[in-house]
C-alpha positions as CSV (number, residue, x, y, z in Angstrom):
1,M,30.1,-82.9,-6.2
2,S,26.5,-83.8,-5.5
3,E,25.0,-80.3,-5.8
4,N,25.0,-77.7,-8.5
5,L,26.8,-74.6,-7.4
6,L,24.3,-72.4,-9.3
7,L,21.4,-74.0,-7.4
8,M,22.7,-74.5,-3.9
9,T,21.6,-72.0,-1.2
10,T,24.8,-72.0,0.7
11,G,28.5,-72.4,-0.2
12,N,31.5,-70.5,-1.3
13,S,30.0,-67.2,-2.6
14,G,33.2,-66.1,-4.2
15,Q,33.4,-69.3,-6.3
16,I,29.7,-69.1,-7.1
17,R,30.2,-65.5,-8.3
18,K,33.1,-66.5,-10.6
19,T,31.2,-69.4,-12.0
20,A,28.2,-67.1,-12.7
21,E,30.4,-64.6,-14.4
22,C,31.9,-67.3,-16.6
23,V,28.3,-68.4,-17.6
24,L,27.4,-64.8,-18.3
25,K,30.4,-64.2,-20.6
26,L,30.1,-67.5,-22.5
27,S,26.3,-66.9,-22.9
28,A,26.9,-63.4,-24.2
29,K,29.4,-64.7,-26.6
30,Y,27.1,-67.4,-28.2
31,F,23.7,-65.7,-27.8
32,V,24.8,-62.6,-29.7
33,E,25.3,-63.1,-33.4
34,K,26.2,-60.9,-36.3
35,K,23.4,-58.5,-35.6
36,A,22.3,-57.3,-32.2
37,L,19.5,-59.3,-30.5
38,S,18.4,-56.5,-28.1
39,G,14.9,-57.4,-26.9
40,S,15.2,-61.1,-27.8
41,I,13.7,-63.6,-25.4
42,V,15.9,-65.8,-23.2
43,I,14.0,-68.5,-21.4
44,I,15.8,-69.8,-18.3
45,N,14.7,-73.0,-16.6
46,I,15.6,-73.2,-12.9
47,N,14.2,-74.6,-9.8
48,S,11.7,-72.4,-8.0
49,Y,12.9,-72.6,-4.4
50,T,14.6,-69.5,-3.0
51,S,18.3,-69.4,-3.7
52,T,20.8,-66.6,-3.4
53,T,22.7,-68.1,-6.4
54,Q,19.7,-67.9,-8.6
55,G,19.2,-64.3,-7.8
56,L,22.9,-63.7,-8.4
57,L,22.8,-65.4,-11.8
58,L,19.7,-63.5,-13.0
59,Q,21.1,-60.2,-11.7
60,T,24.3,-60.9,-13.6
61,I,22.5,-61.7,-16.8
62,H,20.2,-58.7,-16.6
63,S,23.1,-56.4,-15.9
64,G,25.3,-57.8,-18.7
65,I,22.9,-58.5,-21.6
66,K,19.9,-56.5,-22.8
67,Y,17.6,-59.4,-23.2
68,S,14.0,-60.0,-22.2
69,I,14.3,-62.8,-19.6
70,M,11.5,-65.3,-18.9
71,V,12.1,-67.7,-16.0
72,K,10.4,-71.1,-16.0
73,D,10.1,-73.9,-13.6
74,S,9.1,-77.2,-15.2
75,F,8.2,-78.8,-11.8
76,Y,4.9,-76.9,-11.8
77,P,2.2,-76.8,-14.5
78,H,2.5,-73.8,-16.7
79,A,-0.3,-71.3,-16.9
80,N,-2.0,-70.2,-20.2
81,A,0.7,-68.4,-22.2
82,S,-1.3,-67.6,-25.4
83,H,-1.0,-63.9,-24.6
84,F,2.8,-64.0,-25.4
85,P,3.3,-65.6,-28.8
86,E,6.7,-64.1,-29.6
87,K,9.3,-66.8,-30.5
88,A,12.2,-67.4,-28.2
89,K,15.6,-66.7,-29.5
90,N,17.7,-68.4,-26.8
91,Y,17.2,-71.1,-24.1
92,M,19.3,-71.5,-21.0
93,L,18.7,-74.7,-19.1
94,I,20.3,-75.0,-15.6
95,L,20.2,-78.5,-14.5
96,E,20.8,-80.1,-11.1
97,E,20.0,-83.6,-12.3
98,K,20.3,-85.0,-15.8
99,S,16.7,-86.2,-15.7
100,E,15.5,-82.5,-15.5
101,L,16.4,-81.8,-19.1
102,K,13.6,-83.8,-20.6
103,R,11.0,-82.3,-18.2
104,N,12.2,-78.8,-19.1
105,I,12.0,-79.4,-22.8
106,L,8.5,-81.0,-22.5
107,Q,7.3,-77.8,-20.9
108,L,9.0,-75.4,-23.3
109,N,7.9,-77.1,-26.6
110,K,4.2,-76.7,-25.6
111,L,4.5,-72.9,-25.2
112,P,3.7,-70.5,-28.0
113,T,7.3,-69.2,-27.7
114,W,8.7,-72.5,-28.7
115,N,11.3,-72.2,-31.4
116,P,13.5,-75.1,-32.4
117,L,15.7,-72.7,-34.4
118,A,16.8,-70.9,-31.2
119,K,20.1,-71.5,-29.5
120,A,20.0,-73.8,-26.5
121,I,22.6,-73.6,-23.7
122,V,22.7,-76.3,-21.0
123,F,24.6,-75.7,-17.7
124,Y,25.4,-78.8,-15.6
125,Q,28.0,-79.5,-12.9
126,L,29.8,-82.8,-13.1
127,K,29.0,-85.3,-10.4
128,Y,30.9,-88.3,-9.3
129,N,31.8,-90.8,-12.1
130,D,30.6,-88.3,-14.8
131,T,32.8,-87.5,-17.7
132,A,32.4,-84.1,-19.5
133,E,32.4,-85.4,-23.1
134,E,29.9,-88.2,-22.5
135,T,27.6,-85.9,-20.5
136,A,27.7,-83.3,-23.3
137,I,26.9,-85.9,-26.0
138,E,24.0,-87.2,-23.9
139,F,22.5,-83.7,-23.5
140,I,23.0,-82.9,-27.2
141,N,21.3,-86.1,-28.4
142,E,18.3,-85.5,-26.1
143,L,17.9,-82.0,-27.4
144,R,18.2,-83.3,-30.9
145,D,15.2,-85.5,-30.4
146,Y,13.2,-82.3,-30.0
147,K,14.8,-80.7,-33.1
148,L,17.1,-78.4,-31.1
149,F,20.3,-78.6,-33.1
150,R,22.0,-75.3,-32.2
151,T,23.1,-76.6,-28.8
152,I,26.0,-75.7,-26.6
153,V,26.7,-77.5,-23.2
154,F,28.5,-75.7,-20.4
155,I,30.1,-78.3,-18.1
156,Y,31.4,-77.0,-14.7
157,D,34.2,-79.1,-13.2
158,E,34.4,-78.1,-9.6
159,Y,37.6,-80.1,-9.0
160,N,39.5,-78.0,-11.6
161,D,37.3,-74.9,-11.1
162,V,36.7,-74.4,-14.8
163,V,33.6,-74.1,-17.1
164,I,34.1,-75.8,-20.4
165,S,31.8,-75.2,-23.4
166,Y,31.1,-78.1,-25.7
167,T,29.2,-78.3,-29.0
168,W,28.9,-80.5,-32.1
169,R,28.7,-80.5,-35.9
170,P,25.3,-82.0,-37.0
171,Y,26.4,-81.9,-40.6
172,S,30.0,-83.0,-41.5
173,D,31.9,-85.5,-43.5
174,T,30.7,-88.3,-41.2
175,N,27.3,-87.0,-40.1
176,C,24.1,-86.0,-41.9
177,G,21.9,-84.7,-39.1
178,G,22.2,-88.0,-37.2
179,K,22.9,-88.6,-33.5
180,C,25.9,-86.9,-32.0
181,D,28.8,-89.2,-31.4
182,S,31.6,-86.7,-30.8
183,V,31.9,-83.1,-29.4
184,Y,34.7,-80.5,-29.5
185,I,35.7,-77.8,-27.0
186,L,34.9,-74.2,-27.8
187,D,36.2,-72.5,-24.6
188,R,37.5,-72.9,-21.1
189,C,36.6,-70.2,-18.6
190,T,38.4,-69.9,-15.3
191,N,38.8,-66.9,-13.0
192,N,36.6,-64.8,-15.2
193,T,38.9,-65.4,-18.2
194,I,37.8,-67.1,-21.4
195,Y,40.4,-69.1,-23.3
196,E,39.1,-70.0,-26.8
197,F,40.1,-73.4,-28.2
198,Q,38.1,-73.4,-31.4
199,K,35.7,-71.2,-33.3
200,Q,32.2,-72.6,-33.6
201,H,31.5,-74.2,-36.9
202,D,28.4,-73.6,-38.9
203,M,25.6,-75.8,-37.6
204,F,24.0,-75.8,-41.1
205,P,26.9,-75.2,-43.5
206,S,26.3,-74.1,-47.1
207,D,28.0,-77.3,-48.3
208,M,26.1,-80.3,-47.1
209,K,28.6,-82.7,-48.7
210,G,26.0,-84.9,-50.4
211,C,23.6,-85.5,-47.5
212,P,20.2,-86.7,-48.7
213,L,17.3,-84.4,-48.9
214,V,14.1,-86.4,-48.9
215,A,11.1,-84.5,-50.4
216,Y,7.6,-85.9,-50.5
217,A,5.8,-84.5,-53.5
218,V,2.0,-84.3,-53.9
219,I,1.1,-83.9,-57.6
220,A,-0.6,-80.6,-58.0
221,E,-0.2,-78.8,-61.3
222,P,1.6,-76.5,-62.0
223,Y,3.6,-76.8,-58.8
224,V,4.4,-80.5,-59.1
225,M,3.9,-82.2,-62.5
226,P,3.5,-85.9,-62.8
227,P,6.8,-87.9,-62.5
228,V,8.8,-89.1,-65.5
229,R,9.7,-92.6,-64.3
230,K,10.2,-94.7,-61.1
231,L,13.6,-95.0,-59.6
232,T,15.0,-98.4,-58.6
233,N,18.4,-97.4,-57.3
234,T,17.3,-96.0,-53.9
235,S,16.2,-97.5,-50.6
236,F,12.7,-96.0,-51.1
237,E,10.1,-98.0,-53.0
238,D,8.1,-94.8,-53.8
239,A,11.0,-92.7,-55.2
240,Y,10.4,-91.1,-58.6
241,E,12.1,-88.8,-61.0
242,F,10.3,-85.5,-61.5
243,A,11.2,-83.1,-64.4
244,K,8.7,-80.4,-64.3
245,G,6.9,-78.2,-61.8
246,G,7.5,-74.9,-60.1
247,E,8.2,-76.4,-56.7
248,I,10.1,-79.3,-58.2
249,N,12.5,-76.8,-59.8
250,L,12.8,-74.8,-56.6
251,V,13.8,-77.9,-54.6
252,K,16.3,-78.9,-57.3
253,I,17.9,-75.5,-57.1
254,I,18.1,-75.7,-53.3
255,S,19.7,-79.2,-53.4
256,H,22.1,-78.0,-56.1
257,F,23.4,-75.0,-54.2
258,T,23.6,-76.8,-50.9
259,N,25.2,-79.9,-52.4
260,M,22.6,-82.3,-51.3
261,S,21.3,-85.5,-52.9
262,L,17.6,-85.0,-53.7
263,I,15.2,-87.9,-53.3
264,T,11.7,-87.3,-54.3
265,R,8.9,-89.6,-53.1
266,T,5.3,-89.6,-54.0
267,S,2.1,-91.7,-53.7
268,E,-0.2,-93.2,-56.3
269,I,-3.1,-91.8,-54.3
270,Q,-4.2,-88.5,-55.8
271,E,-4.0,-85.3,-53.6
272,N,-2.5,-87.3,-50.7
273,W,-1.7,-84.4,-48.4
274,G,-3.5,-86.0,-45.5
275,E,-5.0,-84.5,-42.4
276,V,-3.4,-83.1,-39.2
277,Y,-5.4,-83.4,-36.0
278,Q,-5.3,-81.4,-32.8
279,N,-3.3,-84.0,-30.9
280,G,-0.5,-83.9,-33.5
281,T,-1.3,-87.2,-35.3
282,A,-1.5,-87.0,-39.1
283,T,-2.2,-89.0,-42.2
284,G,-0.9,-89.0,-45.8
285,A,2.1,-86.9,-46.6
286,F,2.0,-85.1,-43.2
287,M,2.3,-88.5,-41.4
288,L,5.6,-89.2,-43.2
289,L,6.8,-85.7,-42.2
290,R,5.7,-86.3,-38.6
291,D,7.5,-89.7,-38.5
292,E,10.6,-88.1,-40.0
293,S,10.4,-90.3,-43.1
294,A,10.6,-87.2,-45.2
295,D,12.3,-83.8,-44.7
296,L,9.8,-81.7,-46.4
297,V,6.4,-81.9,-48.3
298,I,5.8,-79.9,-51.5
299,G,2.9,-79.5,-53.8
300,N,0.7,-76.5,-53.1
301,V,0.4,-77.1,-49.4
302,E,-2.3,-75.1,-47.7
303,V,-1.2,-73.6,-44.4
304,T,-3.7,-73.8,-41.6
305,R,-3.5,-73.0,-37.9
306,I,-3.2,-76.7,-36.9
307,L,-0.5,-77.3,-39.6
308,R,1.5,-74.3,-38.3
309,K,1.2,-75.7,-34.8
310,W,2.9,-79.0,-35.5
311,F,5.0,-78.2,-38.5
312,H,7.1,-75.3,-39.8
313,P,5.7,-74.1,-43.2
314,T,8.0,-71.9,-45.3
315,V,7.2,-68.3,-46.1
316,N,4.5,-68.2,-48.8
317,Y,6.1,-67.2,-52.1
318,L,2.8,-66.7,-53.9
319,Q,1.0,-63.3,-54.1
320,D,-2.6,-62.4,-54.1
321,E,-4.2,-61.3,-57.3
322,M,-3.4,-57.6,-58.1
323,T,-5.2,-55.5,-60.7
324,F,-3.8,-52.3,-62.2
325,C,-5.9,-49.7,-64.2
326,V,-4.2,-47.8,-67.0
327,P,-5.6,-45.3,-69.5
328,R,-7.3,-46.6,-72.6
329,A,-5.2,-46.3,-75.7
330,S,-6.5,-43.7,-78.3
331,Q,-7.2,-44.6,-81.9
332,A,-4.0,-44.6,-84.0
333,S,-3.8,-42.3,-87.0
334,T,-4.6,-43.6,-90.5
335,W,-1.0,-43.3,-91.8
336,N,0.3,-45.2,-88.7
337,N,-2.1,-48.1,-89.4
338,L,-0.6,-48.4,-92.8
339,V,3.0,-48.3,-91.6
340,I,2.7,-50.7,-88.6
341,I,1.6,-53.5,-90.9
342,F,5.2,-54.5,-91.1
343,Q,8.2,-53.9,-88.9
344,W,10.6,-51.1,-89.8
345,T,13.2,-53.7,-90.9
346,T,10.8,-55.1,-93.4
347,W,10.1,-51.7,-94.9
348,V,13.8,-50.9,-95.1
349,A,14.5,-54.3,-96.8
350,T,11.7,-53.7,-99.3
351,F,12.9,-50.2,-100.2
352,C,16.5,-51.4,-100.6
353,S,15.4,-54.3,-102.8
354,L,13.4,-51.9,-104.9
355,V,16.4,-49.6,-105.4
356,I,18.8,-52.5,-106.1
357,M,16.4,-54.0,-108.7
358,G,15.9,-50.6,-110.4
359,L,19.7,-50.0,-110.6
360,M,20.2,-53.5,-112.1
361,F,17.6,-52.9,-114.7
362,H,19.1,-49.5,-115.5
363,V,22.6,-51.1,-116.0
364,F,21.2,-53.8,-118.3
365,Y,19.3,-51.1,-120.3
366,C,22.3,-48.9,-120.6
367,R,24.4,-51.8,-122.0
368,E,21.8,-52.3,-124.8
369,H,21.2,-48.6,-125.5
370,R,24.4,-46.6,-125.5
371,K,22.6,-43.3,-125.8
372,A,20.3,-43.8,-122.8
373,T,20.3,-41.3,-120.0
374,K,22.6,-41.9,-117.1
375,W,20.0,-41.1,-114.5
376,P,18.1,-44.2,-113.2
377,T,14.9,-42.4,-112.4
378,N,12.9,-44.1,-115.2
379,S,14.2,-47.5,-114.3
380,L,13.2,-47.1,-110.6
381,L,9.7,-46.0,-111.7
382,M,9.4,-48.9,-114.1
383,T,10.5,-51.3,-111.4
384,F,7.8,-49.9,-109.0
385,S,5.3,-50.2,-111.9
386,M,6.1,-53.8,-112.5
387,L,5.7,-54.6,-108.8
388,L,2.2,-53.0,-108.9
389,V,1.2,-55.0,-112.0
390,Q,2.4,-58.2,-110.4
391,F,0.3,-57.3,-107.3
392,D,-2.7,-57.1,-109.6
393,Y,-2.2,-60.6,-110.9
394,V,-1.8,-61.9,-107.4
395,L,-5.2,-60.5,-106.6
396,G,-6.7,-62.1,-109.7
397,G,-7.2,-58.9,-111.7
398,C,-6.4,-58.6,-115.4
399,E,-6.0,-55.2,-117.0
400,T,-5.2,-54.1,-120.6
401,G,-3.1,-51.2,-121.7
402,S,0.5,-50.1,-121.3
403,S,2.4,-50.2,-118.1
404,E,2.2,-46.4,-117.8
405,E,-1.6,-46.5,-118.0
406,K,-1.7,-49.3,-115.4
407,L,0.5,-47.3,-113.1
408,R,-1.6,-44.2,-113.5
409,R,-4.8,-46.2,-113.0
410,R,-3.4,-47.9,-109.9
411,F,-2.3,-44.6,-108.4
412,V,-5.7,-43.1,-108.9
413,E,-7.5,-46.1,-107.3
414,T,-5.2,-46.1,-104.4
415,S,-5.6,-42.4,-103.8
416,S,-9.4,-42.7,-103.9
417,R,-9.3,-45.4,-101.1
418,L,-7.3,-43.3,-98.7
419,P,-9.5,-41.7,-96.0
420,R,-10.0,-38.0,-96.5
421,P,-9.8,-35.5,-93.6
422,E,-13.1,-34.1,-92.4
423,I,-13.6,-30.4,-93.0
424,G,-15.3,-28.2,-90.5
């Protein structure tokens, strides 16, 4: 068991073909998700020397899945790949030795196609004294160091002639994105037949079961407002409670719906975003993010090309300034200017109050004068007259004469102030 069947140049071709078919079927099962990934990139790392098995494997994948295949060999330096910036959706790493995994990842993460959110499949044939579970855990932890969490390991057991697929749960009741300490079997493939043991669990479930979310906040109004108080019940000395701010509220909503424990850190240094250099070193808040002391940085972060190279900024939720031109409003009519002084409810209430007051006066008057007319017209007019007189006293005016004369005089004065329509 010292040689990988998918890399050896000679051997049982029938067994090699069956193993390649199992790898193809399992890869197709876990590469393809809910929507078709036609045209997505699959990067395959293999050795560069001529091998009939390599040709068989690539031919099988090309004929079975409609993917764009890129073959890499980490043994040789990679040429300039800036002309192809499209992100990879899937990685397949075919290993002969365990030590090749780190070399392959170091090559891939320097390419413009590098995507830690892609799925990574590792194929390895067990050697003497190797155990499948321990080997899978070792590979998963090494890929985790490079932020590849969506990992599946295909272990080929030549003695039992079976390909077993292993994976893990980075977020569970006992793990919050830490190192892998256990794996579970997804499938066993033998004689071109797949036997499913378990369905793959969500790598990033909607319920994080209280896992901590450490956010480093740079105070930048109105995105992050100053903290309310310092917290003393956490393991961080710079943890504070924040109550206001657009991005503060956004992170609180995210932690609430994902069931995570939010821890917000900050610095007494103003505008402590820091700098990111070409070699990946950083200062300030970005240094904490680089050292994995924080999960995210908030506070009006300005995205630059260097920042995008070493970090993963979210999609910008702000928009550029937009201006709309609308027609200028025409001058309102004179009567409308008089009416819109108050809302319609105010006018209705005033009119109803006037009618009620007039009717009450009419009832009182009829009780004192039995021969009075039953129609309340005079009482309503008198009520309106009293309101006008009271209005005069409010303005500071003082007039003599009867109420009828005052009402007549007020009507004439009001009519003379109204604008007259132009003739001609």
